[in-house]
C-alpha positions as a printed Julia matrix, in Angstrom:
80×3 Matrix{Float64}:
   0.19   -0.08   0.06
   2.19    2.46  -1.21
   1.21    5.74   0.09
  -0.66    5.2    3.08
  -0.04    6.96   5.98
  -0.69    4.38   8.54
  -3.61    6.65  10.1
  -6.66    5.58  11.77
  -9.42    7.92  12.52
 -12.47    6.03  13.45
 -12.96    2.54  14.38
 -16.17    0.67  15.15
 -16.86   -2.0   18.08
 -19.41   -4.32  18.68
 -20.98   -4.74  22.17
 -23.17   -6.7   24.19
 -24.23   -4.09  26.41
 -24.35   -0.28  25.02
 -25.3     1.33  28.23
 -22.44   -0.24  30.31
 -19.82    0.57  27.41
 -21.06    4.06  27.35
 -20.25    4.12  31.17
 -17.12    3.03  30.55
 -16.46    5.95  27.86
 -17.74    8.3   30.61
 -16.19    7.2   33.54
 -12.6     6.24  32.17
 -12.18    8.84  29.4
 -14.54   11.75  30.63
 -16.37   11.79  27.26
 -20.0    11.84  26.3
 -21.36   10.44  23.0
 -21.09   13.17  20.08
 -23.9    11.44  18.73
 -26.22    8.05  19.79
 -29.18    6.13  18.76
 -30.99    2.83  20.23
 -28.36    0.56  19.15
 -25.58    3.13  18.74
 -22.98    5.53  20.72
 -20.19    7.41  18.77
 -17.25    9.15  21.15
 -14.54   11.31  19.86
 -10.72   11.62  21.14
  -8.83   14.28  19.36
  -8.15   12.39  16.14
 -10.24    9.5   16.32
 -13.88    8.3   16.47
 -15.21    5.28  18.43
 -18.32    4.1   17.11
 -19.87    1.4   19.53
 -23.1    -0.89  18.18
 -25.04   -2.78  20.28
 -25.66   -6.63  19.48
 -27.04   -8.14  22.09
 -26.16  -11.67  20.62
 -22.36  -10.69  21.18
 -20.3   -12.53  23.21
 -16.57  -11.78  23.82
 -13.71  -14.09  22.52
 -11.99  -16.19  25.56
  -8.73  -14.97  26.59
  -6.29  -16.59  25.22
  -1.99  -17.25  25.49
  -0.37  -14.56  23.67
   1.38  -17.02  21.58
   1.9   -21.06  21.44
   3.79  -22.08  24.71
   4.08  -18.6   26.37
   3.1   -18.13  30.02
  -0.05  -16.65  31.34
  -2.78  -15.01  29.55
  -3.22  -12.07  27.55
  -5.82   -9.5   28.93
  -9.28   -8.75  26.95
 -11.44   -5.95  27.72
 -14.77   -6.88  27.67
 -16.94   -3.8   27.47
 -20.34   -5.39  27.32
């Protein structure tokens, strides 16, 4: 990809519990949604937008080791 400046300005995340995820962004980052609907909330950082879309059927992946044979677990942040 010649010419790509390796900059991401928006990401979309699927969450099982939108209210819980919105509380996380408010309490941890001090952010309020820029826009929201019944199943969507958009947050803005300085140059990054995060769209949270609710899917009640969503189940977060189970933690797994960082690489084959590695000790410990990889942290997984479950926002609902």
